[in-house]
N, C-alpha and C positions, 0 to 999 in steps of 0.2 A: 307568050305569057305562060308562066308556070302554074299559077293558081289564082283564084279570085274568091274573096270572102264576102259574104252577105252580112255586113256589120249592122244593118238595120238603123242607120243614121244617114242623114242627107250629106254629111261632110265628115271626113277624117282629118283631124287637125294636127296630129303628131304620131310618129311611129318610131319604134326602136327594135332592133334585132337582138335576140339573146346571143351571148358570146359562144355558147357550146350546144344549146338545144335548138331544134328547128322551130323556134317560136318567134312570133312577131307581136309586139305590144302596140296597141292602138289607142290613142286618145280621141274621143269623139265629140262632135258638136253638141250632142244631147246630154253631155255631162258624165258619160260612162267611160270606163277603161276596160278593154278586152284583151285577152291573150289568145292567140290563134296558133295552131300547129300548121305551118305552111306545107308540110309534106302530106299530111292526111286531110288537110282542108277541114279541120274540126276546131270548134271553140273549146278552149281549155277552161277559161273562167271569165267572169264579168264582175266588175266592181262599180258601185253606184253611189258613192258618198259625196262626190262633188255636185255642186248646184249650178255650175256654169260650164261652158265649153272647155274641154281639156286640151290645151295646146301643146304642153310639154310633157314628154314621157321618156324614161330611160331605165334600162336594166343595169344593175350593178355588175361589175365585171367578174366578181367571185362570190358574193353573198346572195342568198335567195331573196333579194330585195329589188323593188323598183320604186321610182319616184314619179310623181305627177304634179303638174301645176296648172291652174285653171282660171277661168274668168271670175271665180268667186274669191280671188285674191289669195287663195290658200295653196300651200305646198304640202303634199301628203307622201309619207314614206310607208310602203307596204311590204309585207312578207308574203310571197306567193305560196310558200309551203303551208303557212298558217292560214292563208286565205283571208287576211284582214289588214286593216290599216293600223300601223304601230303608233304613229303620232302625226301631228299637224304642225307645220311651221307657219307663223304669222309675222307679217312685217311689211309686205308689199301693200300698196294703196290703190292698185289698179290691176287690170288683166295681166296675168303672167304668160309670157310668150314661150320660154323654153326652160327646161330643167335638165341638168346633166350632173352625173357623178364624176368626181375626180378619179383618175386611174390608180392613184396611190394613197392620197390623203383621205381622211374621212370627211370630205367636203362635198357639198352640192352647190352648183352654180345656177343662178336664176336671173332672168331679166324681165322687165315689166313696162307697161304703159305709164307707170309713174316716173319714168325717165331714169330709173336706177338699175344697177346691176348689184346683186347680192351674193355673198358667199356664206354658206351655212356649214356648221359642223353637225353631221347627223348622229354622231355618237353622244355629244353633249346636248343636242337638240337646241342649239342656239345660233344666233347670227354672229359670224366672224368679222365680216366687213360689208359696208355699204359703199358703192362706187358711184357717186354723182358726177355730173359733167355734161351728159347729153341734154339737149333741150327739146327733145321730142321722144316719141315712143321708142324704146329699145327693143328691136325685133329679134335679136339673136345675140348670144354670148357663148363662147366656148373656151375650155381649158386647152393650153398647149399640150401635146402628147408627151413631151419630155421636159420642157423648161417651165419655170415658174412665171408663166405669162397667161393672161386672159385677153381675148379679143372680143370686142362688142361692135354691133352695127345698129344704126338708128335711122329713123325717118328724118333726122336733122341733116342727112346726107353725109355724115362722117362715120369713120371707123376709128375706134380707139383701142390701143394695145396697152395693157396695164402690167406693171411689174409687181407680182404678189409674193416675192421671195421672203419678205419680212414676216409674212403670216406664219411661216414655219416656226419662227422663234417664239411665237405666242401660243403654240398649240397646247401648252400646259395650262394656260390661263383661261382657255375657252370655257371650261366647265364651271368657272366661278361667275363670270359675267353672263347676264341673260341676253344682252344685245350689245355687242361691241361695234359701235359705229366709228371705228378708228380709221377713217379715210386717209389720215396722214401716213398710215403705215403702208398704204398702197400708192404707188407713184405712176403717173401717166408717162409711158415710154415713147409712144408715137401717137400723133394725131394725123389721120389720113383723110385728105380731101381731094375730090376729083369727080365723084359721081354727081350727076346733074339733078337727080331726084333721090328719094328716100332709099336707103339700103336695107334690104330684107334679110340677107343672110351673109355669114362670113365664116371661114374655116381656115385652120392651119394645114399646111402640107405635113404629112406624117413624119417625114425625115429631112426635108429641105427647108431653107429659110424663106418660105413663100406663104402668102395669104391670098385666098381667093374670096371675092365678094360678088354678090348678085343684087341688082337694084331695079327700081321702077323706071330707070332710063333705058331699060331693055338690054343692058350690057352685063357681061361677066368681066371682072377685072382681076388681074394678078399683080400683087405687090411683093417686092423683094425687101426683106429685112436685113439691114446692115448693123454694124456695131452702134452707130450713133444716129442713124436715120433709116427711113423706110420710104421707098419710092415706087410709083406705078411702073410696071414693066411692060404690060400689054393689055389690050382690050379684045374681047371676043364678042363679035356682033353677028346676029342672025335671028334671034328671037324677035317676034313682032308684037310682043306685049310685055308687061312687067315680068321680070325674072324673080322667081320666088325663093329658089334654093340652089346651092351649088356645093359639091363635095368632090374631094380627090379620090381617084382610084388609081393608085401608083402615080404615073406621070400624066394620066388623063384626067379631065374634068367632066363631071356630069352635072347638068343644069336642068331645071324644070321651070316652066313659065305658064302664065295665064293665057298664052297662045295655044295651050293644050298639047304642047310637045315636050319631050325629053330629048336633050341633045348630049352626045358624047363627043368631047373636043380633044383633038390632038393639039396639045399646047405648043409644040414646036412649029407646026405648020399654021396654027391659029384657025384651023378649019374643023367643022364637025365631021366625024367619021361615021356616025350613026345618028339617025333621027327617028324617034318613036312618036307616033301620032295616034 
């Protein structure tokens, strides 16, 4: 273990690493957001405007901004240099699970227990699109690192991949409309079924046509995207309780579970090469 922070909350709900500074952003169950320096083990700042658990946090890749989403149904965009909230985005009708900045466009992605995924323009401070379709809580949604795709995972046991390429054509219109619910502009590319229980997390491979998912059926699954279809390629078994999260590290997968372990998987051999307990 490199370092340990005393965040003074019973639960940490979300984290994000800064892209260039030794900082980690923490969303806490008590409604606060904290920035920590993980090299010096010191608290940089604390933000307290949310009135519910903060589940989604993300640093912007190049601007002095971060975004947070909470159980108060609100998304807030903050400037950490000014040490204040710049504005609040409203539209979700239930707990917000994740918030992520797009790597290129002025967009924020969020998903919620209201069964929807939303895309926002943080420059115009408006909703760009609302993506319905799931029939249970949407636990995770992420932008593709290179293509105009969004992937979402839900407790309805499905994973959905959305084509959002048409939204680029509307980028000049966003400042005019307060809330564009143009769901016809976003098309469903793939519907992935196979998990036996709710899906908690999903992510794209950074360079290859793969999706990884983690679910309450205690499995991590890898899916391969083709031109016109997407199919399950493998399952990773070993966790003894719900799998909460999964992420790629090059061609390895890292997963964490309610069995209180973190596993690093060799995808080729389908075996864990390290287990942290």
